C-alpha atoms as a printed R data frame, in Angstrom:
    type eleno elety resid chain resno       x       y       z
1   ATOM     1    CA   MET     A     1 -37.325  30.966 -61.741
2   ATOM     2    CA   GLU     A     2 -35.894  30.478 -65.654
3   ATOM     3    CA   LYS     A     3 -33.717  27.108 -65.622
4   ATOM     4    CA   ILE     A     4 -30.981  26.202 -66.959
5   ATOM     5    CA   ASN     A     5 -30.749  23.537 -70.119
6   ATOM     6    CA   LEU     A     6 -27.460  22.221 -70.110
7   ATOM     7    CA   PRO     A     7 -26.157  20.571 -73.700
8   ATOM     8    CA   GLU     A     8 -26.750  16.907 -74.566
9   ATOM     9    CA   GLU     A     9 -23.306  16.023 -73.955
10  ATOM    10    CA   ILE     A    10 -23.014  17.648 -70.355
11  ATOM    11    CA   GLU     A    11 -25.869  16.133 -69.287
12  ATOM    12    CA   ALA     A    12 -24.872  12.288 -70.760
13  ATOM    13    CA   GLN     A    13 -21.484  12.695 -68.702
14  ATOM    14    CA   PHE     A    14 -23.922  13.590 -65.385
15  ATOM    15    CA   ILE     A    15 -25.597  10.518 -66.320
16  ATOM    16    CA   ALA     A    16 -22.521   7.766 -67.267
17  ATOM    17    CA   LEU     A    17 -21.209   9.524 -63.801
18  ATOM    18    CA   ALA     A    18 -24.719   8.229 -61.853
19  ATOM    19    CA   LYS     A    19 -24.390   4.952 -63.497
20  ATOM    20    CA   ASN     A    20 -20.875   4.257 -63.212
21  ATOM    21    CA   SER     A    21 -19.540   5.710 -59.544
22  ATOM    22    CA   GLY     A    22 -23.243   6.487 -57.852
23  ATOM    23    CA   VAL     A    23 -22.817  10.342 -57.664
24  ATOM    24    CA   TYR     A    24 -25.185  12.456 -58.126
25  ATOM    25    CA   LEU     A    25 -25.718  16.257 -57.882
26  ATOM    26    CA   GLU     A    26 -27.089  17.695 -54.789
27  ATOM    27    CA   GLY     A    27 -29.040  21.126 -53.678
28  ATOM    28    CA   ASN     A    28 -31.136  23.076 -55.411
29  ATOM    29    CA   ILE     A    29 -29.568  23.437 -58.179
30  ATOM    30    CA   ILE     A    30 -31.581  20.150 -59.174
31  ATOM    31    CA   LYS     A    31 -34.675  22.443 -59.649
32  ATOM    32    CA   MET     A    32 -32.902  25.030 -62.085
33  ATOM    33    CA   LEU     A    33 -32.036  22.198 -64.346
34  ATOM    34    CA   GLU     A    34 -33.610  21.857 -67.547
35  ATOM    35    CA   ASP     A    35 -35.685  18.116 -67.826
36  ATOM    36    CA   ASP     A    36 -36.343  18.164 -71.635
37  ATOM    37    CA   HIS     A    37 -34.883  14.619 -72.567
38  ATOM    38    CA   PRO     A    38 -36.471  11.484 -70.948
39  ATOM    39    CA   ASP     A    39 -33.040   9.959 -69.679
40  ATOM    40    CA   PHE     A    40 -32.070  13.069 -68.185
41  ATOM    41    CA   LYS     A    41 -35.238  13.829 -66.311
42  ATOM    42    CA   ALA     A    42 -34.639  10.596 -64.970
43  ATOM    43    CA   TYR     A    43 -31.641  11.357 -63.834
44  ATOM    44    CA   LEU     A    44 -32.657  14.441 -62.000
45  ATOM    45    CA   GLU     A    45 -35.661  12.352 -60.508
46  ATOM    46    CA   ASP     A    46 -32.908  10.587 -58.906
47  ATOM    47    CA   ALA     A    47 -30.772  12.871 -58.157
48  ATOM    48    CA   LEU     A    48 -33.917  14.640 -56.213
49  ATOM    49    CA   GLU     A    49 -34.579  10.742 -54.437
50  ATOM    50    CA   LYS     A    50 -30.841  10.900 -53.399
51  ATOM    51    CA   ASP     A    51 -30.898  14.094 -52.728
52  ATOM    52    CA   ALA     A    52 -33.661  13.778 -50.055
53  ATOM    53    CA   GLU     A    53 -32.466  10.706 -48.444
54  ATOM    54    CA   ASN     A    54 -28.956  12.384 -48.040
55  ATOM    55    CA   ARG     A    55 -30.366  15.708 -46.768
56  ATOM    56    CA   LYS     A    56 -32.404  12.601 -44.059
57  ATOM    57    CA   LYS     A    57 -29.705  11.323 -43.251
58  ATOM    58    CA   ARG     A    58 -27.432  14.244 -42.760
59  ATOM    59    CA   LEU     A    59 -29.923  15.722 -40.561
60  ATOM    60    CA   GLU     A    60 -30.220  12.370 -38.143
61  ATOM    61    CA   MET     A    61 -26.593  12.405 -38.007
62  ATOM    62    CA   THR     A    62 -27.062  15.670 -37.087
63  ATOM    63    CA   LYS     A    63 -29.676  15.335 -34.675
64  ATOM    64    CA   GLN     A    64 -27.251  12.153 -33.319
65  ATOM    65    CA   VAL     A    65 -24.201  14.109 -33.027
66  ATOM    66    CA   GLN     A    66 -26.458  16.723 -30.969
67  ATOM    67    CA   ASP     A    67 -27.438  13.561 -28.805
68  ATOM    68    CA   GLN     A    68 -24.248  12.945 -28.413
69  ATOM    69    CA   ASN     A    69 -22.787  16.128 -27.539
70  ATOM    70    CA   LYS     A    70 -25.269  16.397 -25.113
71  ATOM    71    CA   VAL     A    71 -24.210  12.899 -23.286
72  ATOM    72    CA   LEU     A    72 -21.070  14.097 -23.624
73  ATOM    73    CA   GLU     A    73 -21.595  17.429 -22.459
74  ATOM    74    CA   GLN     A    74 -23.432  15.538 -19.090
75  ATOM    75    CA   ARG     A    75 -20.536  13.181 -18.898
76  ATOM    76    CA   ALA     A    76 -17.764  16.272 -18.823
77  ATOM    77    CA   LYS     A    77 -19.976  18.361 -15.788
78  ATOM    78    CA   GLU     A    78 -20.583  14.586 -14.488
79  ATOM    79    CA   ASN     A    79 -16.996  14.321 -14.819
80  ATOM    80    CA   ASP     A    80 -15.804  17.804 -13.836
81  ATOM    81    CA   ARG     A    81 -18.281  16.950 -10.579
82  ATOM    82    CA   LEU     A    82 -16.378  13.776  -9.340
83  ATOM    83    CA   MET     A    83 -13.022  15.636  -9.783
84  ATOM    84    CA   ALA     A    84 -14.187  18.111  -7.715
85  ATOM    85    CA   GLU     A    85 -15.196  15.800  -5.208
86  ATOM    86    CA   LEU     A    86 -11.790  13.696  -5.360
87  ATOM    87    CA   LYS     A    87  -9.903  16.669  -4.954
88  ATOM    88    CA   ASP     A    88 -11.882  17.286  -2.018
89  ATOM    89    CA   PHE     A    89 -11.485  13.805  -0.939
90  ATOM    90    CA   THR     A    90  -7.871  14.163  -1.367
91  ATOM    91    CA   LYS     A    91  -7.489  17.403   0.259
92  ATOM    92    CA   ARG     A    92  -9.447  15.577   3.360
93  ATOM    93    CA   ILE     A    93  -7.275  12.859   3.299
94  ATOM    94    CA   GLN     A    94  -3.900  15.095   3.467
95  ATOM    95    CA   ASP     A    95  -5.616  17.280   6.595
96  ATOM    96    CA   GLN     A    96  -6.326  13.601   8.085
97  ATOM    97    CA   ASN     A    97  -2.619  12.552   7.252
98  ATOM    98    CA   ARG     A    98  -1.057  15.822   8.958
99  ATOM    99    CA   GLU     A    99  -2.971  16.077  11.508
100 ATOM   100    CA   LEU     A   100  -1.786  12.076  12.499
101 ATOM   101    CA   GLN     A   101   1.396  12.922  11.717
102 ATOM   102    CA   TYR     A   102   1.433  15.838  14.173
103 ATOM   103    CA   LYS     A   103  -0.479  13.412  16.666
104 ATOM   104    CA   ALA     A   104   2.254  10.805  16.286
105 ATOM   105    CA   GLU     A   105   4.933  13.668  16.419
106 ATOM   106    CA   GLU     A   106   3.057  15.107  19.805
107 ATOM   107    CA   ASN     A   107   3.034  11.276  21.335
108 ATOM   108    CA   ASP     A   108   6.463  10.252  20.753
109 ATOM   109    CA   LYS     A   109   7.554  13.947  22.857
110 ATOM   110    CA   LEU     A   110   4.758  12.471  25.563
111 ATOM   111    CA   MET     A   111   6.564   8.995  25.480
112 ATOM   112    CA   LYS     A   112   9.851  10.851  25.679
113 ATOM   113    CA   ASP     A   113   9.003  12.842  28.564
114 ATOM   114    CA   ILE     A   114   7.550   9.715  30.256
115 ATOM   115    CA   LYS     A   115  10.765   7.817  29.907
116 ATOM   116    CA   VAL     A   116  12.510  10.779  31.272
117 ATOM   117    CA   ALA     A   117  10.061  11.531  33.993
118 ATOM   118    CA   LEU     A   118  10.219   7.806  35.069
119 ATOM   119    CA   GLY     A   119  14.113   8.079  34.738
120 ATOM   120    CA   VAL     A   120  13.835  10.744  37.010
121 ATOM   121    CA   ALA     A   121  11.469   9.334  39.500
122 ATOM   122    CA   GLU     A   122  13.638   5.843  39.747
123 ATOM   123    CA   LYS     A   123  16.520   8.250  40.388
124 ATOM   124    CA   ALA     A   124  14.467   9.939  43.177
125 ATOM   125    CA   LYS     A   125  13.648   6.652  44.270
126 ATOM   126    CA   GLU     A   126  17.132   5.502  44.864
127 ATOM   127    CA   ASP     A   127  18.172   8.420  46.505
128 ATOM   128    CA   ALA     A   128  15.501   8.157  49.242
129 ATOM   129    CA   LEU     A   129  16.021   4.249  49.331
130 ATOM   130    CA   ASN     A   130  19.785   4.930  49.939
131 ATOM   131    CA   ASP     A   131  18.699   8.016  52.622
132 ATOM   132    CA   LEU     A   132  16.517   5.906  54.328
133 ATOM   133    CA   SER     A   133  18.730   3.022  54.269
134 ATOM   134    CA   VAL     A   134  21.375   5.062  55.323
135 ATOM   135    CA   ALA     A   135  19.312   6.692  58.282
136 ATOM   136    CA   GLN     A   136  17.733   3.411  59.234
137 ATOM   137    CA   GLN     A   137  21.682   2.533  60.132
138 ATOM   138    CA   ARG     A   138  22.564   5.763  61.414
139 ATOM   139    CA   THR     A   139  19.642   5.113  64.007
140 ATOM   140    CA   GLN     A   140  20.353   1.539  64.717
141 ATOM   141    CA   PHE     A   141  24.102   2.503  65.467
142 ATOM   142    CA   GLU     A   142  22.832   5.164  67.582
143 ATOM   143    CA   LEU     A   143  20.394   3.193  69.128
144 ATOM   144    CA   ILE     A   144  22.670   0.306  69.725
145 ATOM   145    CA   GLY     A   145  25.613   2.623  71.025
146 ATOM   146    CA   THR     A   146  22.826   4.322  73.608
147 ATOM   147    CA   ILE     A   147  22.368   0.871  74.849
148 ATOM   148    CA   VAL     A   148  25.807  -0.176  75.453
149 ATOM   149    CA   LYS     A   149  26.245   3.007  77.348
150 ATOM   150    CA   VAL     A   150  23.031   2.980  79.695
151 ATOM   151    CA   ALA     A   151  24.874  -0.833  80.049
152 ATOM   152    CA   LEU     A   152  27.700  -0.274  80.644
153 ATOM   153    CA   PHE     A   153  26.907   2.339  83.124
154 ATOM   154    CA   VAL     A   154  24.354   0.594  84.883
155 ATOM   155    CA   ILE     A   155  27.488  -1.537  85.249
156 ATOM   156    CA   VAL     A   156  30.262   0.501  86.533
157 ATOM   157    CA   THR     A   157  27.195   2.356  88.697
158 ATOM   158    CA   VAL     A   158  26.167  -0.922  90.550
159 ATOM   159    CA   GLY     A   159  30.393  -1.633  90.575
160 ATOM   160    CA   PHE     A   160  31.142   1.507  92.574
161 ATOM   161    CA   ILE     A   161  27.804   1.387  94.721
162 ATOM   162    CA   THR     A   162  28.683  -2.551  95.173
163 ATOM   163    CA   THR     A   163  32.582  -1.810  95.947
164 ATOM   164    CA   GLY     A   164  31.887   1.010  98.207
165 ATOM   165    CA   MET     A   165  29.623  -1.001 100.121
166 ATOM   166    CA   TYR     A   166  32.001  -3.937 100.570
167 ATOM   167    CA   THR     A   167  34.823  -1.267 101.290
168 ATOM   168    CA   MET     A   168  32.768   0.346 104.106
169 ATOM   169    CA   ALA     A   169  31.877  -2.921 105.460
170 ATOM   170    CA   MET     A   170  35.402  -4.198 105.462
171 ATOM   171    CA   ILE     A   171  36.826  -1.070 106.927
172 ATOM   172    CA   THR     A   172  34.411  -1.132 109.906
173 ATOM   173    CA   GLU     A   173  34.887  -4.411 110.353
174 ATOM   174    CA   SER     A   174  31.187  -5.278 110.091
175 ATOM   175    CA   THR     A   175  30.122  -8.634 110.587
176 ATOM   176    CA   GLU     A   176  28.493  -8.980 107.259
177 ATOM   177    CA   THR     A   177  31.140  -8.351 104.819
178 ATOM   178    CA   THR     A   178  31.184 -11.817 103.843
179 ATOM   179    CA   LEU     A   179  27.486 -11.442 103.107
180 ATOM   180    CA   ILE     A   180  28.381  -8.101 101.301
181 ATOM   181    CA   GLY     A   181  31.321  -9.530  98.986
182 ATOM   182    CA   ASN     A   182  29.258 -12.559  97.990
183 ATOM   183    CA   THR     A   183  26.558 -10.639  97.074
184 ATOM   184    CA   TRP     A   184  29.212  -7.925  95.177
185 ATOM   185    CA   SER     A   185  30.533 -11.029  93.294
186 ATOM   186    CA   ASN     A   186  27.240 -12.350  92.317
187 ATOM   187    CA   LEU     A   187  25.763  -8.985  91.409
188 ATOM   188    CA   PHE     A   188  28.723  -8.627  89.405
189 ATOM   189    CA   GLY     A   189  28.463 -12.253  87.343
190 ATOM   190    CA   ILE     A   190  25.035 -11.018  86.946
191 ATOM   191    CA   LEU     A   191  25.431  -7.599  85.455
192 ATOM   192    CA   LEU     A   192  28.282  -8.516  83.109
193 ATOM   193    CA   THR     A   193  26.284 -11.786  81.841
194 ATOM   194    CA   ASN     A   194  23.030  -9.402  80.896
195 ATOM   195    CA   SER     A   195  25.259  -6.994  79.753
196 ATOM   196    CA   PHE     A   196  27.224  -9.199  77.195
197 ATOM   197    CA   SER     A   197  23.792 -11.158  76.305
198 ATOM   198    CA   ILE     A   198  22.071  -7.304  75.686
199 ATOM   199    CA   ILE     A   199  25.236  -7.080  73.081
200 ATOM   200    CA   GLY     A   200  25.068 -10.230  71.892
201 ATOM   201    CA   THR     A   201  21.854  -9.890  70.950
202 ATOM   202    CA   ILE     A   202  21.716  -6.706  69.448
203 ATOM   203    CA   MET     A   203  24.712  -7.552  67.105
204 ATOM   204    CA   GLY     A   204  22.940 -10.880  65.923
205 ATOM   205    CA   VAL     A   205  19.655  -8.984  65.612
206 ATOM   206    CA   LYS     A   206  22.291  -6.236  62.750
207 ATOM   207    CA   TYR     A   207  23.729  -9.687  61.581
208 ATOM   208    CA   ALA     A   208  20.352 -11.149  60.383
209 ATOM   209    CA   GLN     A   209  19.081  -7.350  59.440
210 ATOM   210    CA   ASN     A   210  22.110  -7.044  57.023
211 ATOM   211    CA   GLU     A   211  21.703 -10.631  55.569
212 ATOM   212    CA   LYS     A   212  18.519  -9.783  54.734
213 ATOM   213    CA   GLU     A   213  18.842  -6.519  52.699
214 ATOM   214    CA   SER     A   214  21.824  -8.333  51.252
215 ATOM   215    CA   LYS     A   215  19.739 -10.908  49.668
216 ATOM   216    CA   GLU     A   216  16.489  -8.167  48.987
217 ATOM   217    CA   ALA     A   217  19.354  -6.536  46.695
218 ATOM   218    CA   LYS     A   218  20.661  -9.687  45.039
219 ATOM   219    CA   GLU     A   219  17.250 -10.666  44.278
220 ATOM   220    CA   SER     A   220  16.324  -7.020  42.860
221 ATOM   221    CA   LYS     A   221  19.262  -7.378  40.635
């Protein structure tokens, strides 16, 4: 390979540039220059050494950059994986939130239905109690009426019987007229007393029951 012989003035400028600024030639061009003069030869040797050092530094830097790129690539993959997991986790949270919201709405609806059912049951209970109370009162009134009718019937029947016996005794002028009259009078008094006693007892029981129901109604309020 033929080498290039530079003018001395150019060689002097390269040497001065290296001394003043530390700038040297680089690359294969150093091997192509003629080194006839000692100063320029020394310059070329320094330039080759600097070029080798620079190549070595660039190679190391390239390796470092490649290593850093590998690390960055691994971190990018890790970030992608984490982002995918985060996206999946976020989706699951959203699904759970939607499910919880749906269950909350279902619970609210169920509570409303329960309240309505309780209201209906309470109304039915009140109606049943009112119907039962009316039925009990009607039964009690009917029972009282029946007892009073039976008592009056017994009184009237016994009165007719004893009156008839007393009348028959007076017509036949029987000797037992006085005895029958006394018996008739006593029997009438006993029947009247017992009848009024029965009616009074029934009315007292009815009044006590009404007082009890009124007291229970006030306490329930």
